[in-house]
C-alpha positions as CSV (number, residue, x, y, z in Angstrom):
1,X,7.3,-9.8,-3.2
2,X,9.8,-10.3,0.0
3,X,11.2,-13.8,-1.8
4,X,12.3,-11.5,-5.3
5,X,14.0,-8.9,-3.0
6,X,15.9,-11.8,-0.9
7,X,16.6,-13.5,-4.2
8,X,17.9,-10.0,-5.7
9,X,20.0,-9.2,-2.6
10,X,21.7,-12.6,-2.3
11,X,22.8,-11.9,-6.4
12,X,24.0,-8.6,-5.7
13,X,26.0,-10.1,-2.5
14,X,27.2,-12.8,-5.4
15,X,28.4,-10.1,-7.6
16,X,29.2,-7.4,-6.1
17,X,32.7,-7.6,-5.5
18,X,33.7,-8.5,-8.8
19,X,31.4,-5.1,-9.9
20,X,33.7,-3.4,-8.0
21,X,37.2,-4.5,-9.0
22,X,36.0,-4.7,-12.9
23,X,34.9,-1.1,-12.6
24,X,38.3,-0.3,-10.6
25,X,40.3,-2.2,-12.9
26,X,38.6,-0.4,-16.2
27,X,39.1,3.1,-14.9
28,X,42.7,2.5,-14.5
29,X,43.2,1.0,-17.5
30,X,41.0,3.9,-19.6
31,X,43.2,6.7,-17.1
32,X,46.6,4.8,-18.3
33,X,45.4,5.1,-21.9
34,X,44.3,8.7,-22.0
35,X,47.6,10.0,-19.7
36,X,50.4,11.1,-22.8
37,X,53.3,11.5,-20.1
38,X,52.5,8.1,-19.2
39,X,55.7,5.7,-19.5
40,X,53.5,2.3,-19.4
41,X,52.3,0.5,-22.4
42,X,48.8,-0.7,-22.5
43,X,49.6,-4.3,-23.0
44,X,47.8,-6.7,-25.7
45,X,46.1,-8.4,-22.8
46,X,44.9,-4.9,-21.1
47,X,43.6,-3.5,-24.5
48,X,41.4,-6.7,-24.7
49,X,40.1,-6.9,-21.2
50,X,38.7,-3.3,-22.3
51,X,35.2,-3.8,-23.7
52,X,34.6,-1.6,-26.7
53,X,31.0,-1.4,-28.3
54,X,32.1,-1.7,-32.0
55,X,35.0,-1.3,-34.5
56,X,35.1,2.6,-34.2
57,X,35.4,2.6,-31.1
58,X,38.3,0.4,-30.7
59,X,39.9,2.2,-33.7
60,X,39.8,5.3,-31.6
61,X,41.9,3.7,-28.7
62,X,44.1,2.1,-31.2
63,X,45.0,5.7,-32.4
64,X,44.9,6.7,-29.1
65,X,42.8,10.0,-30.0
66,X,43.3,12.5,-26.8
67,X,40.0,13.9,-27.3
68,X,37.8,11.3,-28.0
69,X,39.5,8.8,-25.7
70,X,38.8,10.7,-23.1
71,X,35.5,11.6,-23.6
72,X,34.8,7.4,-23.8
73,X,36.6,6.9,-20.5
74,X,33.6,9.5,-18.9
75,X,30.9,7.5,-20.4
76,X,30.4,9.1,-23.5
77,X,29.5,7.6,-26.7
78,X,27.9,8.4,-30.3
79,X,25.0,5.5,-30.2
80,X,23.4,5.3,-26.8
81,X,24.2,5.7,-23.3
82,X,23.0,2.2,-22.5
83,X,23.9,1.0,-26.7
84,X,20.4,-0.3,-26.5
85,X,19.0,-0.9,-30.2
86,X,16.1,1.2,-30.7
87,X,12.9,-1.1,-31.5
88,X,9.4,-0.1,-33.1
89,X,7.7,1.7,-30.5
90,X,4.8,-0.7,-31.1
91,X,6.3,-3.3,-28.8
92,X,6.5,-1.7,-25.6
93,X,3.1,-0.4,-26.1
94,X,1.9,-4.4,-27.1
95,X,4.0,-5.4,-24.0
96,X,2.0,-2.9,-21.5
97,X,-1.3,-3.8,-23.1
98,X,-0.6,-7.9,-22.6
99,X,0.7,-7.0,-18.7
100,X,-2.7,-5.3,-18.4
101,X,-4.7,-8.2,-19.8
102,X,-2.8,-11.0,-18.4
103,X,-3.0,-9.5,-14.5
104,X,-6.5,-8.8,-15.3
105,X,-7.2,-12.4,-16.4
106,X,-5.2,-13.6,-13.8
107,X,-7.0,-11.2,-11.0
108,X,-10.6,-12.5,-12.6
109,X,-10.6,-16.7,-13.4
110,X,-7.6,-16.9,-10.8
111,X,-7.9,-14.8,-7.9
112,X,-11.5,-13.9,-8.4
113,X,-10.8,-10.6,-7.5
114,X,-14.4,-8.5,-8.2
115,X,-12.2,-5.5,-9.2
116,X,-11.1,-7.6,-12.6
117,X,-15.0,-8.6,-13.5
118,X,-15.0,-5.5,-16.3
119,X,-16.6,-4.6,-19.2
120,X,-18.1,-1.9,-21.1
121,X,-20.2,-0.6,-18.7
122,X,-17.8,-0.8,-16.3
123,X,-15.4,1.5,-18.5
124,X,-18.1,3.7,-19.1
125,X,-19.1,4.2,-15.1
126,X,-15.2,5.3,-14.5
127,X,-15.3,7.7,-17.2
128,X,-18.7,9.0,-15.9
129,X,-17.4,8.9,-11.9
130,X,-14.4,10.5,-12.5
131,X,-11.0,10.2,-10.3
132,X,-11.3,9.6,-6.5
133,X,-8.6,9.1,-3.4
134,X,-8.6,5.6,-2.8
135,X,-9.0,3.1,-0.2
136,X,-6.2,0.9,-0.6
137,X,-3.7,-0.6,1.6
138,X,-0.7,1.5,2.5
139,X,1.8,-1.0,0.8
140,X,-0.7,-1.3,-2.2
141,X,-0.5,2.4,-2.7
142,X,2.9,3.3,-2.1
143,X,4.9,0.2,-3.0
144,X,3.1,-2.0,-5.4
145,X,1.8,0.6,-7.9
146,X,5.2,2.2,-8.0
147,X,6.7,-1.2,-8.7
148,X,4.4,-1.6,-11.7
149,X,4.9,1.5,-12.7
150,X,8.6,1.0,-13.2
151,X,7.4,-1.8,-15.1
152,X,5.8,0.1,-17.6
153,X,8.3,2.5,-17.8
154,X,11.3,0.3,-18.3
155,X,9.0,-1.5,-21.2
156,X,10.2,1.3,-23.1
157,X,13.8,1.6,-21.5
158,X,14.4,-2.0,-22.5
159,X,13.3,-1.2,-26.0
160,X,16.2,1.5,-26.5
161,X,13.7,4.5,-25.5
162,X,15.1,7.4,-23.1
163,X,14.3,8.8,-19.9
164,X,11.7,11.2,-21.0
165,X,9.9,8.7,-23.5
166,X,10.1,5.5,-21.0
167,X,8.5,8.5,-18.8
168,X,5.3,8.6,-20.9
169,X,4.6,5.1,-20.7
170,X,5.2,5.1,-17.1
171,X,2.0,7.8,-17.0
172,X,0.1,6.1,-19.6
173,X,0.2,2.7,-18.1
174,X,-1.1,3.9,-15.0
175,X,-3.8,6.1,-16.8
176,X,-5.0,3.2,-19.2
177,X,-5.4,0.9,-16.2
178,X,-7.2,3.0,-14.0
179,X,-9.9,3.4,-16.8
180,X,-10.1,0.7,-18.6
181,X,-8.9,-2.2,-16.4
182,X,-11.0,-2.1,-13.4
183,X,-14.4,-2.0,-11.8
184,X,-13.4,0.2,-9.6
185,X,-13.1,4.1,-10.1
186,X,-10.0,5.4,-11.3
187,X,-8.0,7.0,-8.4
188,X,-6.0,10.0,-8.2
189,X,-3.2,9.1,-5.7
190,X,-2.7,6.0,-8.4
191,X,-1.9,8.2,-11.0
192,X,0.3,10.4,-9.1
193,X,2.2,7.7,-7.4
194,X,2.5,5.0,-10.3
195,X,3.9,7.8,-12.6
196,X,6.2,9.7,-10.6
197,X,7.8,6.4,-8.1
198,X,7.7,4.6,-11.3
199,X,10.2,6.6,-13.0
200,X,12.3,6.8,-10.2
201,X,12.0,2.9,-9.3
202,X,12.4,2.1,-13.1
203,X,15.5,4.3,-14.0
204,X,17.3,3.1,-10.7
205,X,16.2,-0.9,-11.7
206,X,17.5,0.1,-15.6
207,X,21.1,1.1,-14.7
208,X,21.3,-1.6,-11.9
209,X,20.3,-4.5,-14.5
210,X,23.0,-2.7,-16.7
211,X,25.9,-3.0,-14.0
212,X,25.2,-7.1,-13.8
213,X,24.8,-8.0,-17.9
214,X,27.8,-9.0,-19.2
215,X,27.5,-10.1,-22.9
216,X,30.7,-11.9,-23.2
217,X,30.1,-14.0,-20.1
218,X,29.2,-17.9,-20.8
219,X,28.1,-20.8,-18.9
220,X,26.9,-20.5,-14.7
221,X,28.1,-16.8,-14.5
222,X,25.9,-15.9,-17.7
223,X,22.7,-17.6,-16.3
224,X,23.4,-16.1,-12.7
225,X,23.8,-12.6,-14.5
226,X,21.2,-12.8,-16.9
227,X,19.0,-13.7,-13.9
228,X,19.8,-11.2,-11.7
229,X,19.4,-8.6,-14.1
230,X,15.7,-10.0,-14.9
231,X,14.8,-10.1,-11.2
232,X,16.0,-6.3,-10.7
233,X,14.4,-5.3,-14.3
234,X,11.5,-7.4,-15.2
235,X,10.7,-5.7,-18.3
236,X,14.5,-5.9,-19.3
237,X,14.7,-9.6,-18.4
238,X,11.8,-10.4,-20.5
239,X,12.6,-8.4,-23.7
240,X,16.2,-9.7,-23.5
241,X,14.4,-13.3,-23.6
242,X,12.2,-12.5,-26.8
243,X,15.3,-10.4,-28.4
244,X,17.4,-13.6,-28.4
245,X,20.1,-11.2,-26.2
246,X,19.5,-13.7,-22.5
247,X,21.9,-16.1,-24.4
248,X,23.7,-13.9,-27.7
249,X,27.5,-13.7,-26.7
250,X,28.9,-10.6,-28.2
251,X,30.9,-7.3,-27.6
252,X,28.3,-5.0,-26.7
253,X,28.9,-3.2,-23.7
254,X,26.5,-0.6,-21.5
255,X,26.5,2.0,-19.3
256,X,28.4,1.6,-16.3
257,X,29.1,4.1,-13.2
258,X,31.0,3.3,-10.3
259,X,28.7,1.3,-7.2
260,X,29.7,1.1,-4.1
261,X,27.2,-1.6,-1.9
262,X,27.3,-2.3,1.4
263,X,25.2,-5.3,2.9
264,X,24.3,-6.6,6.1
265,X,22.1,-8.9,8.4
266,X,21.3,-7.6,12.0
267,X,19.2,-8.2,14.7
268,X,16.6,-5.3,15.5
269,X,14.6,-4.4,18.6
270,X,11.7,-2.5,18.3
271,X,11.3,-0.8,21.9
272,X,7.9,-0.3,23.5
273,X,7.9,3.6,23.5
274,X,10.9,5.4,24.9
275,X,12.3,2.3,27.2
276,X,15.5,1.1,25.9
277,X,15.7,-2.8,25.4
278,X,12.2,-3.8,25.5
279,X,10.5,-5.1,23.0
280,X,10.3,-8.2,20.6
281,X,14.0,-8.9,18.4
282,X,13.4,-9.6,15.0
283,X,16.1,-10.4,12.2
284,X,17.0,-7.7,9.3
285,X,18.5,-7.9,6.1
286,X,19.5,-4.7,4.2
287,X,21.6,-2.8,1.8
288,X,22.7,0.8,1.0
289,X,24.3,1.6,-2.2
290,X,25.7,4.6,-4.0
291,X,25.4,5.1,-7.7
292,X,28.0,7.0,-9.4
293,X,30.4,9.8,-8.6
294,X,28.7,13.0,-7.6
295,X,31.9,14.9,-7.2
296,X,33.4,13.9,-10.7
297,X,33.2,17.0,-13.0
298,X,31.3,16.3,-16.3
299,X,28.4,17.1,-18.5
300,X,26.1,15.1,-16.3
301,X,22.9,12.7,-17.2
302,X,19.9,12.3,-15.8
303,X,20.1,10.2,-12.6
304,X,23.6,9.5,-13.4
305,X,23.8,9.2,-9.2
306,X,21.7,8.1,-6.9
307,X,21.8,6.3,-3.9
308,X,19.1,3.7,-2.3
309,X,18.8,1.7,0.9
310,X,16.2,-0.7,2.4
311,X,15.5,-3.1,5.4
312,X,13.5,-6.0,5.2
313,X,12.2,-7.7,8.3
314,X,12.5,-11.4,9.3
315,X,9.5,-12.4,11.5
316,X,8.3,-10.8,15.1
317,X,5.0,-10.1,13.3
318,X,6.8,-6.7,11.7
319,X,6.0,-5.6,8.0
320,X,8.4,-7.5,5.2
321,X,9.4,-4.1,3.9
322,X,10.6,-1.9,6.6
323,X,12.1,0.6,4.4
324,X,13.2,2.0,1.0
325,X,14.4,4.7,0.7
326,X,16.7,6.8,-1.8
327,X,17.2,10.0,-4.2
328,X,18.4,10.8,-7.9
329,X,20.0,13.3,-9.2
330,X,18.0,15.4,-11.4
331,X,19.9,18.1,-13.3
332,X,22.8,19.7,-11.0
333,X,26.8,21.3,-11.3
334,X,29.9,20.1,-9.2
335,X,32.1,23.1,-7.9
336,X,35.3,22.1,-6.4
337,X,36.2,24.9,-3.8
338,X,39.9,23.6,-2.8
339,X,42.0,20.5,-3.3
340,X,40.1,18.8,0.0
341,X,36.7,20.1,-0.8
342,X,33.9,19.1,-3.3
343,X,30.7,19.9,-3.8
344,X,27.4,18.8,-6.0
345,X,24.2,21.5,-6.0
346,X,21.0,19.9,-7.9
347,X,17.7,19.4,-8.0
348,X,17.1,15.9,-7.0
349,X,13.8,12.8,-6.8
350,X,13.1,11.4,-3.8
351,X,11.4,8.4,-3.0
352,X,10.3,7.6,0.8
353,X,8.9,4.1,2.2
354,X,9.0,3.4,5.8
355,X,6.7,1.0,7.5
356,X,6.4,-0.4,10.8
357,X,3.7,-0.9,14.1
358,X,4.5,2.7,15.5
359,X,4.5,4.6,12.1
360,X,4.1,4.4,8.2
361,X,5.6,7.1,6.4
362,X,5.6,7.3,2.4
363,X,6.4,10.5,0.2
364,X,7.1,11.1,-3.2
365,X,9.4,15.1,-2.7
366,X,11.5,16.8,-5.4
367,X,14.4,18.8,-3.5
368,X,16.7,21.0,-4.5
369,X,20.5,19.9,-2.8
370,X,23.8,20.1,-1.7
371,X,26.7,17.3,-1.4
372,X,30.0,18.3,0.2
373,X,33.0,16.5,0.6
374,X,35.8,17.5,2.9
375,X,39.2,15.2,2.8
376,X,40.5,15.2,6.1
377,X,43.8,13.3,5.7
378,X,44.5,10.8,3.0
379,X,42.7,8.2,4.7
380,X,39.5,9.6,5.9
381,X,37.1,12.4,5.2
382,X,34.1,13.6,5.4
383,X,30.9,13.8,3.4
384,X,27.5,15.9,4.1
385,X,24.3,16.4,2.6
386,X,21.4,19.0,2.9
387,X,18.0,18.7,1.2
388,X,15.0,21.0,0.8
389,X,11.7,20.1,-1.1
390,X,7.8,19.8,-1.3
391,X,5.8,16.6,-1.1
392,X,3.3,16.8,-4.0
393,X,1.4,13.7,-2.2
394,X,2.6,11.8,0.5
395,X,0.8,9.5,3.1
396,X,1.2,8.8,7.3
397,X,-0.5,6.4,9.6
398,X,-3.2,8.3,11.3
399,X,-4.2,7.7,15.4
400,X,-7.4,8.8,14.3
401,X,-9.1,6.6,11.5
402,X,-11.1,8.3,8.9
403,X,-13.5,5.7,8.2
404,X,-15.0,7.3,5.3
405,X,-12.2,6.3,3.3
406,X,-12.6,2.4,4.0
407,X,-11.6,-0.1,6.3
408,X,-8.1,-0.7,4.3
409,X,-7.3,2.7,4.4
410,X,-5.4,3.4,8.2
411,X,-3.6,6.5,6.9
412,X,-4.2,9.9,5.4
413,X,-3.0,11.6,2.2
414,X,-0.9,14.6,2.3
415,X,1.1,17.0,0.8
416,X,3.7,19.0,2.6
417,X,7.3,19.3,2.6
418,X,11.1,17.4,3.8
419,X,14.4,18.5,5.0
420,X,16.9,15.9,5.1
421,X,20.2,16.2,6.4
422,X,23.3,13.6,6.4
423,X,26.8,13.1,7.7
424,X,29.4,10.4,7.3
425,X,32.8,10.2,8.7
426,X,35.2,7.4,7.0
427,X,38.4,6.6,8.1
428,X,40.5,3.2,8.1
429,X,38.8,1.8,11.1
430,X,35.5,2.4,10.2
431,X,32.8,4.6,9.5
432,X,30.3,7.1,11.3
433,X,26.9,7.8,9.7
434,X,23.8,9.8,10.8
435,X,21.0,10.9,9.2
436,X,17.8,13.0,9.9
437,X,14.9,13.3,8.4
438,X,11.9,15.6,8.7
439,X,8.5,15.5,7.1
440,X,5.9,17.8,7.1
441,X,2.2,16.9,6.2
442,X,-0.9,18.6,5.4
443,X,-4.1,16.5,5.0
444,X,-5.5,16.0,1.4
445,X,-7.9,13.4,2.9
446,X,-8.4,12.3,6.4
447,X,-8.4,13.6,10.1
448,X,-7.8,17.1,8.9
449,X,-4.6,18.6,10.2
450,X,-1.1,19.1,10.4
451,X,1.5,16.1,11.2
452,X,5.3,16.7,12.0
453,X,7.4,13.4,11.7
454,X,11.4,13.6,12.4
455,X,13.8,10.3,12.2
456,X,17.0,10.4,13.4
457,X,19.2,7.4,12.8
458,X,23.3,7.1,13.8
459,X,24.9,4.3,12.7
460,X,28.6,3.2,13.7
461,X,30.5,0.0,11.8
462,X,34.3,-0.9,13.2
463,X,36.3,-2.8,11.1
464,X,37.2,-6.3,11.9
465,X,39.2,-7.4,8.6
466,X,39.3,-6.3,4.6
467,X,35.7,-4.9,4.2
468,X,33.6,-6.8,6.8
469,X,32.7,-5.2,10.2
470,X,30.6,-5.4,12.9
471,X,28.6,-2.3,13.9
472,X,25.4,-0.6,15.5
473,X,22.4,1.3,14.2
474,X,19.9,3.3,16.2
475,X,16.1,5.0,15.2
476,X,14.7,7.7,17.3
477,X,11.0,8.7,15.4
478,X,9.0,11.5,17.0
479,X,5.8,12.4,15.6
480,X,3.6,15.8,16.7
481,X,0.3,16.1,15.1
482,X,-1.9,19.0,15.1
483,X,-5.8,18.2,14.4
484,X,-8.9,20.5,14.0
485,X,-10.8,18.4,15.9
486,X,-9.0,15.8,17.6
487,X,-6.6,15.5,20.7
488,X,-3.1,16.8,19.8
489,X,-0.7,13.7,19.7
490,X,3.2,13.5,20.8
491,X,4.9,10.5,20.2
492,X,8.0,8.6,19.8
493,X,9.5,5.3,19.0
494,X,13.0,3.8,19.6
495,X,14.8,1.3,17.2
496,X,18.4,-0.6,18.1
497,X,20.3,-2.8,15.7
498,X,23.3,-4.9,15.5
499,X,24.6,-5.9,12.7
500,X,27.6,-7.8,10.5
501,X,28.2,-5.7,7.2
502,X,29.8,-6.7,4.1
503,X,31.0,-3.6,2.1
504,X,31.5,-4.0,-1.8
505,X,33.8,-0.8,-3.3
506,X,33.9,2.6,-1.4
507,X,31.1,3.6,0.1
508,X,31.8,6.8,1.1
509,X,32.6,7.8,-3.1
């Protein structure tokens, strides 16, 4: 799985710059076309560079309809926001059943896993036993299952179905697997995690894959774009192959929101306790991206703005996936309070996965949030954000292992609340950011008690040349645990990273 993400990382670096340039060019052409007072004329070359969906849309540009062209420039359309043809419902249903069958057969006859030796008797037993909390590894429950859920979700999304119908597939795929495709009892935590986090990862990967796909591209560029889109969104890559879209050249376009991406490589020191400069160093490959503009005044689409970041460890015995974190706007409203200040108020869907030797934190959460951008000058601005919400399901590494949960599980299932605070200041010389996450967990399954995790991550990047910078990032983690039958815990862990970063687009919106 780590190899797939490394390939994805390379693909994003390869094409990220062209994405930003093409989006910026298209946006300027749309504005130029829509401006009645502009004395500039749209040349034939520029007109050809605007990717129209069909002749009707093209005729709107020729007629210079001020209302309809304005709607088109804002991402509206009269067919489908992704221009994906809707295929019969039986196709994604068959794909989910086929995926289940293939995984089960491979697990049974190649890997010889006991859970895949299903029968009518095992299915009947699952219905009799009912749902339980399973003892699987942290990586399995808070990453692998959400990844599976995203494939169920995108089986429908790639066949032209919207967010809501695709969400039903995430739930249905998880439910049928739990009841019919394992000899182990169906899992409560799997249903929740696979469905809710699967929806989040599914829509994120679907929208990111749309940025890679270019139906007009040919040759090596087309191969790399299709390969990259297929790695990001496996279900979409599979469907495009069998729909004949992988090699078909046409004028179709897909919904493309602004994308800002930074990618970096660093050396990270996981310190022993609070002793700065101790511990073994390891390499880190990381990225951070922003999709969409939260401060653009228009009618919103669900998850038309999200941010997502990840870090992957290389060596030193650390878990391959250090963290995957993100949040997406479900619904909200913009408000400009002055010429210098813009705001977004809304409800957000969050996904958090953090793992190292000191702690493991997984969380599904929904928050109400407020984002503010304040322009301090023509070349600098401050962006702040605050989120307050609830965690219906979370997991945290336990200092006191509940052996009744099984030998694989070293964490508790919990629920609670979280707070996220974000700050960034950008200027010509570079960028300063800081984020603070506070998680409160009340145990569902495990050692009874309450745990608080606080994570502070300041970062500074100084520009060396255009888009390339050098910087440092620090992580300060603090855990306080109160338990019914065990001693109180107060622990800390520090990390320090030196990094070289390259950015595509405007990471500060």
